[in-house]
C-alpha atoms as a printed R data frame, in Angstrom:
    type eleno elety resid chain resno       x       y       z
1   ATOM     1    CA   UNK     A     1  47.899  -2.338 -14.135
2   ATOM     2    CA   UNK     A     2  44.249  -1.779 -15.294
3   ATOM     3    CA   UNK     A     3  42.493   0.522 -13.055
4   ATOM     4    CA   UNK     A     4  39.202  -1.973 -12.688
5   ATOM     5    CA   UNK     A     5  41.123  -5.137 -12.544
6   ATOM     6    CA   UNK     A     6  43.355  -3.622  -9.434
7   ATOM     7    CA   UNK     A     7  39.634  -2.149  -7.626
8   ATOM     8    CA   UNK     A     8  38.397  -5.473  -7.912
9   ATOM     9    CA   UNK     A     9  41.167  -7.554  -6.932
10  ATOM    10    CA   UNK     A    10  41.263  -4.538  -3.612
11  ATOM    11    CA   UNK     A    11  37.422  -5.461  -3.364
12  ATOM    12    CA   UNK     A    12  38.079  -9.031  -2.701
13  ATOM    13    CA   UNK     A    13  41.112  -8.627  -0.224
14  ATOM    14    CA   UNK     A    14  38.909  -7.632   2.530
15  ATOM    15    CA   UNK     A    15  35.960  -9.514   1.332
16  ATOM    16    CA   UNK     A    16  34.088  -9.331   5.017
17  ATOM    17    CA   UNK     A    17  34.309  -5.612   5.223
18  ATOM    18    CA   UNK     A    18  33.396  -5.261   1.566
19  ATOM    19    CA   UNK     A    19  30.325  -6.953   2.122
20  ATOM    20    CA   UNK     A    20  29.334  -5.068   5.319
21  ATOM    21    CA   UNK     A    21  29.522  -2.096   2.972
22  ATOM    22    CA   UNK     A    22  27.418  -3.586   0.713
23  ATOM    23    CA   UNK     A    23  24.913  -4.970   2.918
24  ATOM    24    CA   UNK     A    24  24.559  -1.820   4.424
25  ATOM    25    CA   UNK     A    25  23.599  -0.129   1.725
26  ATOM    26    CA   UNK     A    26  21.860  -2.710   0.288
27  ATOM    27    CA   UNK     A    27  19.360  -2.392   3.846
28  ATOM    28    CA   UNK     A    28  19.462   1.332   3.274
29  ATOM    29    CA   UNK     A    29  17.973   1.202  -0.459
30  ATOM    30    CA   UNK     A    30  15.630  -1.510  -0.060
31  ATOM    31    CA   UNK     A    31  13.681   0.372   2.786
32  ATOM    32    CA   UNK     A    32  13.420   3.457   1.011
33  ATOM    33    CA   UNK     A    33  12.218   1.242  -2.189
34  ATOM    34    CA   UNK     A    34   9.736  -0.372   0.583
35  ATOM    35    CA   UNK     A    35   8.759   3.464   1.650
36  ATOM    36    CA   UNK     A    36   8.201   4.004  -2.083
37  ATOM    37    CA   UNK     A    37   5.880   1.520  -3.100
38  ATOM    38    CA   UNK     A    38   3.882   2.168   0.462
39  ATOM    39    CA   UNK     A    39   3.671   6.066  -0.629
40  ATOM    40    CA   UNK     A    40   2.411   5.281  -4.493
41  ATOM    41    CA   UNK     A    41   0.206   3.010  -3.160
42  ATOM    42    CA   UNK     A    42  -1.300   4.810  -0.562
43  ATOM    43    CA   UNK     A    43  -1.725   8.084  -3.101
44  ATOM    44    CA   UNK     A    44  -2.832   5.754  -5.893
45  ATOM    45    CA   UNK     A    45  -5.853   4.134  -3.273
46  ATOM    46    CA   UNK     A    46  -6.800   7.532  -2.357
47  ATOM    47    CA   UNK     A    47  -7.031   8.804  -6.195
48  ATOM    48    CA   UNK     A    48  -9.147   5.642  -6.860
49  ATOM    49    CA   UNK     A    49 -10.263   4.542  -3.584
50  ATOM    50    CA   UNK     A    50 -13.965   6.387  -3.706
51  ATOM    51    CA   UNK     A    51 -14.374   6.757  -7.437
52  ATOM    52    CA   UNK     A    52 -17.483   9.631  -8.469
53  ATOM    53    CA   UNK     A    53 -18.710   9.809  -5.222
54  ATOM    54    CA   UNK     A    54 -17.894  12.875  -3.431
55  ATOM    55    CA   UNK     A    55 -20.674  12.815  -0.738
56  ATOM    56    CA   UNK     A    56 -21.304   9.689   2.125
57  ATOM    57    CA   UNK     A    57 -24.243   9.667   4.328
58  ATOM    58    CA   UNK     A    58 -23.767   7.282   7.532
59  ATOM    59    CA   UNK     A    59 -24.512   7.218  10.971
60  ATOM    60    CA   UNK     A    60 -22.651   9.981  13.334
61  ATOM    61    CA   UNK     A    61 -19.198   9.757  13.875
62  ATOM    62    CA   UNK     A    62 -16.062   9.337  12.761
63  ATOM    63    CA   UNK     A    63 -16.487  10.666   9.537
64  ATOM    64    CA   UNK     A    64 -12.633   8.899   8.328
65  ATOM    65    CA   UNK     A    65 -14.249   5.529   9.440
66  ATOM    66    CA   UNK     A    66 -17.151   5.915   7.698
67  ATOM    67    CA   UNK     A    67 -15.089   6.402   4.403
68  ATOM    68    CA   UNK     A    68 -12.439   3.655   5.273
69  ATOM    69    CA   UNK     A    69 -15.356   1.205   6.105
70  ATOM    70    CA   UNK     A    70 -17.599   2.133   2.698
71  ATOM    71    CA   UNK     A    71 -14.878   2.727   0.081
72  ATOM    72    CA   UNK     A    72 -12.044   0.532   1.237
73  ATOM    73    CA   UNK     A    73 -13.850  -2.387   3.278
74  ATOM    74    CA   UNK     A    74 -10.948  -1.388   6.284
75  ATOM    75    CA   UNK     A    75 -12.642  -0.944   9.730
76  ATOM    76    CA   UNK     A    76 -16.116  -1.440  11.568
77  ATOM    77    CA   UNK     A    77 -18.820   0.665  10.400
78  ATOM    78    CA   UNK     A    78 -20.217   3.812  12.311
79  ATOM    79    CA   UNK     A    79 -23.432   2.350  12.729
80  ATOM    80    CA   UNK     A    80 -26.584   2.637  10.250
81  ATOM    81    CA   UNK     A    81 -29.109   5.061   8.760
82  ATOM    82    CA   UNK     A    82 -32.801   5.000   7.321
83  ATOM    83    CA   UNK     A    83 -32.839   3.160   4.430
84  ATOM    84    CA   UNK     A    84 -36.022   5.651   3.620
85  ATOM    85    CA   UNK     A    85 -32.776   8.111   3.409
86  ATOM    86    CA   UNK     A    86 -32.384   6.624  -0.332
87  ATOM    87    CA   UNK     A    87 -36.075   7.792  -1.673
88  ATOM    88    CA   UNK     A    88 -35.588  10.883  -0.219
89  ATOM    89    CA   UNK     A    89 -31.976  11.221  -2.088
90  ATOM    90    CA   UNK     A    90 -33.227   9.993  -5.805
91  ATOM    91    CA   UNK     A    91 -35.925  12.579  -5.654
92  ATOM    92    CA   UNK     A    92 -33.486  15.333  -4.821
93  ATOM    93    CA   UNK     A    93 -32.311  17.749  -7.892
94  ATOM    94    CA   UNK     A    94 -28.543  17.504  -7.110
95  ATOM    95    CA   UNK     A    95 -27.830  13.800  -6.729
96  ATOM    96    CA   UNK     A    96 -26.852  12.331  -9.928
97  ATOM    97    CA   UNK     A    97 -26.447   8.458  -8.788
98  ATOM    98    CA   UNK     A    98 -27.654   7.205  -4.990
99  ATOM    99    CA   UNK     A    99 -26.694   3.860  -4.018
100 ATOM   100    CA   UNK     A   100 -27.341   2.602  -0.261
101 ATOM   101    CA   UNK     A   101 -24.541  -0.571   0.911
102 ATOM   102    CA   UNK     A   102 -25.427  -3.074   3.548
103 ATOM   103    CA   UNK     A   103 -22.022  -4.359   6.015
104 ATOM   104    CA   UNK     A   104 -21.493  -6.562   8.492
105 ATOM   105    CA   UNK     A   105 -20.919 -10.262   7.599
106 ATOM   106    CA   UNK     A   106 -18.192 -12.251   6.032
107 ATOM   107    CA   UNK     A   107 -16.234 -14.955   4.120
108 ATOM   108    CA   UNK     A   108 -13.296 -16.126   5.653
109 ATOM   109    CA   UNK     A   109 -12.519 -12.716   6.527
110 ATOM   110    CA   UNK     A   110 -13.509 -10.867   3.325
111 ATOM   111    CA   UNK     A   111 -16.338  -8.385   3.838
112 ATOM   112    CA   UNK     A   112 -19.978  -9.259   2.536
113 ATOM   113    CA   UNK     A   113 -20.987  -5.846   1.093
114 ATOM   114    CA   UNK     A   114 -24.543  -5.224  -0.106
115 ATOM   115    CA   UNK     A   115 -25.378  -3.044  -2.671
116 ATOM   116    CA   UNK     A   116 -27.522  -2.198  -6.290
117 ATOM   117    CA   UNK     A   117 -25.732  -3.588  -9.489
118 ATOM   118    CA   UNK     A   118 -25.764  -0.316 -11.118
119 ATOM   119    CA   UNK     A   119 -22.731   0.813  -8.676
120 ATOM   120    CA   UNK     A   120 -19.871  -0.540 -10.943
121 ATOM   121    CA   UNK     A   121 -20.843   0.932 -13.478
122 ATOM   122    CA   UNK     A   122 -21.334   4.440 -11.823
123 ATOM   123    CA   UNK     A   123 -18.169   3.913 -10.358
124 ATOM   124    CA   UNK     A   124 -15.850   1.567 -13.251
125 ATOM   125    CA   UNK     A   125 -17.900   2.355 -16.252
126 ATOM   126    CA   UNK     A   126 -19.633   0.048 -18.731
127 ATOM   127    CA   UNK     A   127 -16.573  -1.047 -19.711
128 ATOM   128    CA   UNK     A   128 -15.627  -3.826 -16.732
129 ATOM   129    CA   UNK     A   129 -17.881  -6.113 -17.075
130 ATOM   130    CA   UNK     A   130 -17.859  -9.342 -15.548
131 ATOM   131    CA   UNK     A   131 -14.806 -11.835 -16.395
132 ATOM   132    CA   UNK     A   132 -16.584 -14.491 -15.484
133 ATOM   133    CA   UNK     A   133 -20.523 -15.490 -15.075
134 ATOM   134    CA   UNK     A   134 -23.563 -13.030 -14.667
135 ATOM   135    CA   UNK     A   135 -24.618 -10.180 -12.189
136 ATOM   136    CA   UNK     A   136 -26.046 -10.588  -9.228
137 ATOM   137    CA   UNK     A   137 -30.133 -10.232  -9.082
138 ATOM   138    CA   UNK     A   138 -31.701 -12.089  -7.196
139 ATOM   139    CA   UNK     A   139 -31.494 -13.201  -2.780
140 ATOM   140    CA   UNK     A   140 -28.666 -15.174  -2.461
141 ATOM   141    CA   UNK     A   141 -26.543 -14.243  -5.153
142 ATOM   142    CA   UNK     A   142 -23.058 -12.861  -5.200
143 ATOM   143    CA   UNK     A   143 -20.265 -12.295  -7.458
144 ATOM   144    CA   UNK     A   144 -16.434 -12.105  -5.693
145 ATOM   145    CA   UNK     A   145 -13.424  -9.619  -6.492
146 ATOM   146    CA   UNK     A   146 -10.913 -11.373  -8.232
147 ATOM   147    CA   UNK     A   147  -8.474 -11.415  -5.291
148 ATOM   148    CA   UNK     A   148 -10.945 -13.303  -3.185
149 ATOM   149    CA   UNK     A   149 -11.606 -15.381  -6.205
150 ATOM   150    CA   UNK     A   150  -7.880 -15.825  -6.570
151 ATOM   151    CA   UNK     A   151  -7.321 -15.805  -2.733
152 ATOM   152    CA   UNK     A   152  -9.763 -18.758  -2.200
153 ATOM   153    CA   UNK     A   153 -10.077 -20.691  -5.161
154 ATOM   154    CA   UNK     A   154 -13.916 -20.118  -5.861
155 ATOM   155    CA   UNK     A   155 -15.763 -20.607  -9.340
156 ATOM   156    CA   UNK     A   156 -19.383 -19.299 -10.660
157 ATOM   157    CA   UNK     A   157 -21.772 -22.328  -9.058
158 ATOM   158    CA   UNK     A   158 -19.990 -21.960  -5.657
159 ATOM   159    CA   UNK     A   159 -21.490 -22.071  -2.392
160 ATOM   160    CA   UNK     A   160 -20.571 -20.791   0.475
161 ATOM   161    CA   UNK     A   161 -22.038 -19.784   4.281
162 ATOM   162    CA   UNK     A   162 -20.922 -16.251   5.563
163 ATOM   163    CA   UNK     A   163 -20.429 -15.274   9.375
164 ATOM   164    CA   UNK     A   164 -21.533 -12.291  11.252
165 ATOM   165    CA   UNK     A   165 -19.088 -10.023  11.936
166 ATOM   166    CA   UNK     A   166 -16.295  -7.848   9.475
167 ATOM   167    CA   UNK     A   167 -13.476 -10.208  10.842
168 ATOM   168    CA   UNK     A   168 -13.068 -14.005  10.472
169 ATOM   169    CA   UNK     A   169 -13.711 -15.407  14.024
170 ATOM   170    CA   UNK     A   170 -14.526 -12.030  15.558
171 ATOM   171    CA   UNK     A   171 -17.888 -14.367  17.169
172 ATOM   172    CA   UNK     A   172 -16.542 -17.852  18.444
173 ATOM   173    CA   UNK     A   173 -16.528 -15.960  21.916
174 ATOM   174    CA   UNK     A   174 -20.107 -14.396  21.509
175 ATOM   175    CA   UNK     A   175 -22.621 -14.503  24.662
176 ATOM   176    CA   UNK     A   176 -24.900 -17.928  24.142
177 ATOM   177    CA   UNK     A   177 -27.534 -15.095  23.928
178 ATOM   178    CA   UNK     A   178 -26.528 -14.562  20.223
179 ATOM   179    CA   UNK     A   179 -26.118 -18.769  18.858
180 ATOM   180    CA   UNK     A   180 -29.358 -18.640  17.178
181 ATOM   181    CA   UNK     A   181 -28.065 -15.638  14.932
182 ATOM   182    CA   UNK     A   182 -24.672 -17.300  14.127
183 ATOM   183    CA   UNK     A   183 -26.560 -20.562  13.805
184 ATOM   184    CA   UNK     A   184 -28.818 -18.667  10.949
185 ATOM   185    CA   UNK     A   185 -25.668 -17.385   9.146
186 ATOM   186    CA   UNK     A   186 -24.566 -20.951   8.688
187 ATOM   187    CA   UNK     A   187 -28.329 -21.659   7.161
188 ATOM   188    CA   UNK     A   188 -28.377 -18.879   4.765
189 ATOM   189    CA   UNK     A   189 -26.497 -20.009   1.357
190 ATOM   190    CA   UNK     A   190 -25.046 -18.204  -0.865
191 ATOM   191    CA   UNK     A   191 -24.080 -18.828  -4.756
192 ATOM   192    CA   UNK     A   192 -21.130 -17.514  -6.969
193 ATOM   193    CA   UNK     A   193 -22.946 -16.233  -9.567
194 ATOM   194    CA   UNK     A   194 -19.894 -14.070 -11.287
195 ATOM   195    CA   UNK     A   195 -16.086 -12.934 -10.979
196 ATOM   196    CA   UNK     A   196 -15.350  -9.633 -10.759
197 ATOM   197    CA   UNK     A   197 -11.683  -8.844 -13.375
198 ATOM   198    CA   UNK     A   198  -9.130  -6.407 -11.329
199 ATOM   199    CA   UNK     A   199 -10.522  -3.428 -10.812
200 ATOM   200    CA   UNK     A   200  -7.300  -2.588  -8.906
201 ATOM   201    CA   UNK     A   201  -9.181  -0.789  -5.943
202 ATOM   202    CA   UNK     A   202 -10.584  -2.501  -2.257
203 ATOM   203    CA   UNK     A   203 -13.347  -4.545  -4.177
204 ATOM   204    CA   UNK     A   204 -10.815  -6.647  -5.535
205 ATOM   205    CA   UNK     A   205 -10.950  -8.195  -2.178
206 ATOM   206    CA   UNK     A   206 -15.042  -8.089  -0.950
207 ATOM   207    CA   UNK     A   207 -17.727 -10.353  -1.666
208 ATOM   208    CA   UNK     A   208 -20.873  -8.478  -3.377
209 ATOM   209    CA   UNK     A   209 -24.731  -9.454  -3.044
210 ATOM   210    CA   UNK     A   210 -28.441  -7.816  -3.328
211 ATOM   211    CA   UNK     A   211 -28.801  -4.878  -0.988
212 ATOM   212    CA   UNK     A   212 -31.405  -6.545   1.223
213 ATOM   213    CA   UNK     A   213 -29.163  -9.686   2.055
214 ATOM   214    CA   UNK     A   214 -28.899  -8.188   5.409
215 ATOM   215    CA   UNK     A   215 -32.241  -7.676   6.104
216 ATOM   216    CA   UNK     A   216 -32.664 -11.398   4.919
217 ATOM   217    CA   UNK     A   217 -30.104 -12.756   7.310
218 ATOM   218    CA   UNK     A   218 -30.186 -10.845  10.148
219 ATOM   219    CA   UNK     A   219 -34.295 -11.063  10.618
220 ATOM   220    CA   UNK     A   220 -36.030  -8.742  12.506
221 ATOM   221    CA   UNK     A   221 -36.119  -5.546  10.487
222 ATOM   222    CA   UNK     A   222 -39.814  -4.803   9.080
223 ATOM   223    CA   UNK     A   223 -40.040  -2.920   6.092
224 ATOM   224    CA   UNK     A   224 -40.881   0.725   7.666
225 ATOM   225    CA   UNK     A   225 -37.854   0.558   9.923
226 ATOM   226    CA   UNK     A   226 -34.867  -0.964   7.661
227 ATOM   227    CA   UNK     A   227 -31.509   0.034   8.058
228 ATOM   228    CA   UNK     A   228 -28.487   0.601   5.782
229 ATOM   229    CA   UNK     A   229 -24.950   1.009   6.718
230 ATOM   230    CA   UNK     A   230 -24.355   3.886   4.539
231 ATOM   231    CA   UNK     A   231 -25.040   5.353   1.060
232 ATOM   232    CA   UNK     A   232 -22.894   6.538  -1.809
233 ATOM   233    CA   UNK     A   233 -23.657   9.484  -3.725
234 ATOM   234    CA   UNK     A   234 -22.288  11.317  -7.080
235 ATOM   235    CA   UNK     A   235 -23.457  14.649  -7.020
236 ATOM   236    CA   UNK     A   236 -24.399  16.279 -10.389
237 ATOM   237    CA   UNK     A   237 -22.453  19.605  -9.326
238 ATOM   238    CA   UNK     A   238 -20.582  21.034  -6.797
239 ATOM   239    CA   UNK     A   239 -23.348  23.158  -5.789
240 ATOM   240    CA   UNK     A   240 -25.277  19.721  -5.463
241 ATOM   241    CA   UNK     A   241 -22.904  18.316  -3.218
242 ATOM   242    CA   UNK     A   242 -22.942  21.051  -0.754
243 ATOM   243    CA   UNK     A   243 -26.084  21.546  -1.176
244 ATOM   244    CA   UNK     A   244 -26.668  17.310  -0.103
245 ATOM   245    CA   UNK     A   245 -24.066  17.932   2.564
246 ATOM   246    CA   UNK     A   246 -25.602  20.836   3.833
247 ATOM   247    CA   UNK     A   247 -29.275  18.883   3.886
248 ATOM   248    CA   UNK     A   248 -28.336  16.163   5.411
249 ATOM   249    CA   UNK     A   249 -25.467  16.577   7.810
250 ATOM   250    CA   UNK     A   250 -28.109  18.699   9.861
251 ATOM   251    CA   UNK     A   251 -30.267  14.798  10.755
252 ATOM   252    CA   UNK     A   252 -30.382  13.366  14.144
253 ATOM   253    CA   UNK     A   253 -28.084  10.554  14.125
254 ATOM   254    CA   UNK     A   254 -26.885  11.169  10.227
255 ATOM   255    CA   UNK     A   255 -23.680  12.451   9.346
256 ATOM   256    CA   UNK     A   256 -23.177  13.892   5.515
257 ATOM   257    CA   UNK     A   257 -19.245  13.948   4.306
258 ATOM   258    CA   UNK     A   258 -16.946  15.036   1.815
259 ATOM   259    CA   UNK     A   259 -15.738  11.438   0.932
260 ATOM   260    CA   UNK     A   260 -12.064  13.221  -1.045
261 ATOM   261    CA   UNK     A   261 -11.808  15.079   1.948
262 ATOM   262    CA   UNK     A   262 -12.007  12.397   4.752
263 ATOM   263    CA   UNK     A   263  -9.658  10.470   2.489
264 ATOM   264    CA   UNK     A   264  -7.132  13.334   2.283
265 ATOM   265    CA   UNK     A   265  -7.333  12.688   6.220
266 ATOM   266    CA   UNK     A   266  -6.263   9.571   6.599
267 ATOM   267    CA   UNK     A   267  -3.968   9.855   4.200
268 ATOM   268    CA   UNK     A   268  -1.894  12.704   6.276
269 ATOM   269    CA   UNK     A   269  -2.046  10.657   8.898
270 ATOM   270    CA   UNK     A   270  -1.018   8.028   7.529
271 ATOM   271    CA   UNK     A   271   2.172  10.644   6.376
272 ATOM   272    CA   UNK     A   272   2.519  11.798   9.725
273 ATOM   273    CA   UNK     A   273   3.121   8.052  10.680
274 ATOM   274    CA   UNK     A   274   5.925   7.723   7.212
275 ATOM   275    CA   UNK     A   275   7.844  10.518   8.815
276 ATOM   276    CA   UNK     A   276   9.275   8.472  11.663
277 ATOM   277    CA   UNK     A   277   9.475   5.614   9.357
278 ATOM   278    CA   UNK     A   278  11.817   8.340   7.339
279 ATOM   279    CA   UNK     A   279  13.738   9.099  10.227
280 ATOM   280    CA   UNK     A   280  14.476   5.370  10.570
281 ATOM   281    CA   UNK     A   281  15.543   5.844   6.608
282 ATOM   282    CA   UNK     A   282  18.291   8.505   7.485
283 ATOM   283    CA   UNK     A   283  19.483   7.029  10.581
284 ATOM   284    CA   UNK     A   284  20.051   3.877   7.572
285 ATOM   285    CA   UNK     A   285  21.675   6.356   5.040
286 ATOM   286    CA   UNK     A   286  24.463   7.826   7.171
287 ATOM   287    CA   UNK     A   287  25.097   4.140   8.834
288 ATOM   288    CA   UNK     A   288  25.416   3.231   5.131
289 ATOM   289    CA   UNK     A   289  27.467   6.343   4.217
290 ATOM   290    CA   UNK     A   290  29.315   5.742   7.563
291 ATOM   291    CA   UNK     A   291  30.230   2.147   6.876
292 ATOM   292    CA   UNK     A   292  31.929   3.288   3.223
293 ATOM   293    CA   UNK     A   293  34.165   5.794   4.989
294 ATOM   294    CA   UNK     A   294  35.405   2.836   7.453
295 ATOM   295    CA   UNK     A   295  35.751   0.322   4.442
296 ATOM   296    CA   UNK     A   296  37.712   2.902   2.702
297 ATOM   297    CA   UNK     A   297  39.555   4.328   5.432
298 ATOM   298    CA   UNK     A   298  40.682   0.888   6.120
299 ATOM   299    CA   UNK     A   299  42.028   0.370   2.836
300 ATOM   300    CA   UNK     A   300  44.096   3.444   2.716
301 ATOM   301    CA   UNK     A   301  46.085   2.363   5.828
302 ATOM   302    CA   UNK     A   302  46.023  -0.821   5.099
303 ATOM   303    CA   UNK     A   303  47.282  -0.251   1.394
304 ATOM   304    CA   UNK     A   304  49.920   2.838   2.514
305 ATOM   305    CA   UNK     A   305  53.000   0.921   0.676
306 ATOM   306    CA   UNK     A   306  51.267  -0.647  -1.889
307 ATOM   307    CA   UNK     A   307  49.837   3.117  -2.963
308 ATOM   308    CA   UNK     A   308  53.937   3.810  -2.516
309 ATOM   309    CA   UNK     A   309  55.141   1.155  -4.968
310 ATOM   310    CA   UNK     A   310  52.262   2.217  -7.489
311 ATOM   311    CA   UNK     A   311  53.508   5.663  -7.230
312 ATOM   312    CA   UNK     A   312  57.290   4.703  -7.668
313 ATOM   313    CA   UNK     A   313  56.663   2.645 -10.401
314 ATOM   314    CA   UNK     A   314  54.856   5.772 -12.655
315 ATOM   315    CA   UNK     A   315  51.590   5.742 -11.232
316 ATOM   316    CA   UNK     A   316  49.697   9.376 -11.247
317 ATOM   317    CA   UNK     A   317  47.839  10.482  -7.908
318 ATOM   318    CA   UNK     A   318  44.930  10.438 -10.623
319 ATOM   319    CA   UNK     A   319  45.275   6.648 -11.210
320 ATOM   320    CA   UNK     A   320  45.259   6.284  -7.085
321 ATOM   321    CA   UNK     A   321  42.624   9.083  -6.732
322 ATOM   322    CA   UNK     A   322  40.650   7.301  -8.780
323 ATOM   323    CA   UNK     A   323  41.512   3.817  -7.775
324 ATOM   324    CA   UNK     A   324  39.719   4.726  -4.258
325 ATOM   325    CA   UNK     A   325  36.590   6.715  -5.416
326 ATOM   326    CA   UNK     A   326  35.920   3.798  -7.686
327 ATOM   327    CA   UNK     A   327  36.387   1.474  -4.623
328 ATOM   328    CA   UNK     A   328  33.502   3.158  -3.013
329 ATOM   329    CA   UNK     A   329  31.324   3.375  -5.699
330 ATOM   330    CA   UNK     A   330  31.420  -0.554  -7.109
331 ATOM   331    CA   UNK     A   331  30.592  -0.951  -2.977
332 ATOM   332    CA   UNK     A   332  27.760   1.858  -3.694
333 ATOM   333    CA   UNK     A   333  26.603   0.268  -6.523
334 ATOM   334    CA   UNK     A   334  26.528  -2.941  -5.782
335 ATOM   335    CA   UNK     A   335  24.541  -2.455  -2.502
336 ATOM   336    CA   UNK     A   336  22.442  -0.435  -4.571
337 ATOM   337    CA   UNK     A   337  21.180  -2.775  -6.600
338 ATOM   338    CA   UNK     A   338  20.481  -5.614  -4.365
339 ATOM   339    CA   UNK     A   339  18.616  -3.094  -2.780
340 ATOM   340    CA   UNK     A   340  16.460  -1.704  -5.672
341 ATOM   341    CA   UNK     A   341  16.040  -5.434  -6.099
342 ATOM   342    CA   UNK     A   342  15.640  -6.806  -2.255
343 ATOM   343    CA   UNK     A   343  13.040  -3.734  -2.086
344 ATOM   344    CA   UNK     A   344  10.773  -4.496  -4.915
345 ATOM   345    CA   UNK     A   345  10.794  -8.598  -4.324
346 ATOM   346    CA   UNK     A   346  10.486  -7.883  -0.381
347 ATOM   347    CA   UNK     A   347   6.766  -5.592  -1.722
348 ATOM   348    CA   UNK     A   348   6.058  -8.306  -4.657
349 ATOM   349    CA   UNK     A   349   6.113 -11.350  -1.652
350 ATOM   350    CA   UNK     A   350   4.356  -8.994   0.660
351 ATOM   351    CA   UNK     A   351   1.660  -7.480  -1.650
352 ATOM   352    CA   UNK     A   352  -1.323 -10.237  -1.074
353 ATOM   353    CA   UNK     A   353  -0.448  -9.652   3.228
354 ATOM   354    CA   UNK     A   354  -0.677  -5.648   2.095
355 ATOM   355    CA   UNK     A   355  -3.839  -5.532  -0.086
356 ATOM   356    CA   UNK     A   356  -5.921  -8.106   1.988
357 ATOM   357    CA   UNK     A   357  -5.353  -6.139   5.252
358 ATOM   358    CA   UNK     A   358  -4.928  -2.746   4.094
359 ATOM   359    CA   UNK     A   359  -6.562  -2.706   0.460
360 ATOM   360    CA   UNK     A   360  -3.503  -0.688  -0.915
361 ATOM   361    CA   UNK     A   361  -2.117  -2.478  -4.242
362 ATOM   362    CA   UNK     A   362   1.768  -2.355  -4.218
363 ATOM   363    CA   UNK     A   363   3.031  -1.979  -7.527
364 ATOM   364    CA   UNK     A   364   6.593  -3.915  -7.715
365 ATOM   365    CA   UNK     A   365   8.631  -4.407 -10.785
366 ATOM   366    CA   UNK     A   366   7.107  -0.830 -11.347
367 ATOM   367    CA   UNK     A   367  10.161   1.733 -11.619
368 ATOM   368    CA   UNK     A   368   8.614   4.683  -9.424
369 ATOM   369    CA   UNK     A   369   9.904   7.962 -10.479
370 ATOM   370    CA   UNK     A   370  11.437   8.748  -6.329
371 ATOM   371    CA   UNK     A   371  14.111   5.473  -7.422
372 ATOM   372    CA   UNK     A   372  15.639   8.059  -9.771
373 ATOM   373    CA   UNK     A   373  16.183  10.421  -6.790
374 ATOM   374    CA   UNK     A   374  17.337   7.363  -4.814
375 ATOM   375    CA   UNK     A   375  20.376   5.752  -7.510
376 ATOM   376    CA   UNK     A   376  21.212   9.966  -7.560
377 ATOM   377    CA   UNK     A   377  21.526  10.350  -3.837
378 ATOM   378    CA   UNK     A   378  23.114   7.056  -3.124
379 ATOM   379    CA   UNK     A   379  25.916   7.948  -5.752
380 ATOM   380    CA   UNK     A   380  26.453  11.049  -4.575
381 ATOM   381    CA   UNK     A   381  26.916   9.902  -0.696
382 ATOM   382    CA   UNK     A   382  28.501   7.190  -1.824
383 ATOM   383    CA   UNK     A   383  31.719   9.755  -3.577
384 ATOM   384    CA   UNK     A   384  31.338  12.249  -0.933
385 ATOM   385    CA   UNK     A   385  32.037   9.238   1.231
386 ATOM   386    CA   UNK     A   386  34.956   8.031  -1.164
387 ATOM   387    CA   UNK     A   387  36.627  11.481  -1.201
388 ATOM   388    CA   UNK     A   388  38.056  11.793   2.107
389 ATOM   389    CA   UNK     A   389  39.965   8.679   2.187
390 ATOM   390    CA   UNK     A   390  40.788   8.760  -1.772
391 ATOM   391    CA   UNK     A   391  42.347  12.641  -1.222
392 ATOM   392    CA   UNK     A   392  44.572  10.683   1.672
393 ATOM   393    CA   UNK     A   393  46.103   8.601  -0.636
394 ATOM   394    CA   UNK     A   394  46.204  11.398  -3.241
395 ATOM   395    CA   UNK     A   395  48.777  13.311  -0.785
396 ATOM   396    CA   UNK     A   396  50.650   9.924   0.002
397 ATOM   397    CA   UNK     A   397  55.146  11.152  -0.621
398 ATOM   398    CA   UNK     A   398  56.166   7.886  -1.321
399 ATOM   399    CA   UNK     A   399  59.935   8.428  -0.695
400 ATOM   400    CA   UNK     A   400  58.825   9.650   3.193
401 ATOM   401    CA   UNK     A   401  56.793   6.615   3.505
402 ATOM   402    CA   UNK     A   402  59.511   4.367   2.285
403 ATOM   403    CA   UNK     A   403  62.238   6.211   4.249
404 ATOM   404    CA   UNK     A   404  59.677   5.281   7.671
């Protein structure tokens, strides 16, 4: 009797218990894969999220909120700062590049961002050309991120109207006094002149246009009192970054932040939340190990006479040992394979929703380093959970069993 055939028939003999064991391993492995995908997406987003702009200037408030709104297009801005600051920064010897940004409107829930076209060459390099069309150059012209283009089906030449606020439908319950402003938004028409290639950052889900769009749409801001949402700064040196932060951070109602530190603070907060999910994962791991253990204990109790018969016809204790260990491993391997596939499939199906609401890119169907630990750890747990029942079968005395 071949060992593999015996293991397979034993599993089929207890279909329900085997399926429950496989399911518990599958759920655990899938949960771990999803956590790994989110963790890797977060790290990748933190690394690529702000490019070379090590210093950011905005209104007083939360540094993390300023960084998230400026670079990830998430949440509300902290306020506005005078546009005149940009001229001062251009004259500062420690500044290599500085770009003002205006936000506050949306198109179908996607943020409309006003910024100078030079931003793209500074952040992504000249090799990142337009996928289709040209860069905007005058008021009303826009380029759209690849995610928006594919999601909304936008093409070069399409026209649309924006809406006030950062979220679609945000102003549905606004007071009647603001109806005129909303009506002016609908009368202002944007034209798509270009579509960006996939940049694999949050810029993939933003609409970009000229800096002055906000002043034209919202009106009422004369040239002397114009404001912007934030200013992105690429310093020449680390010392220059320190000087810029110190100088402009002392201004009234203005804050200057180290972008990397603000993003790191956000990552740390998310990591603390991930620890709670890790506890759930550990519980699932113990449940999966318990399922394997119970499955094999039941198998030993059901097949004591079968084990004794195998011993009487000449099968060694090692054969019996291997059959129980092999059954536990086979259940583990099937559950592990299903779990890894399920985790990547869930990540693939949910990638658009996750990216749209958080700006995180989930790179499904790419083998991650953490999956090696998942495979090794799961197989190890399978062997450990199988060892007890296998040892119980190994110690069976066939003559004593038949006498009883």
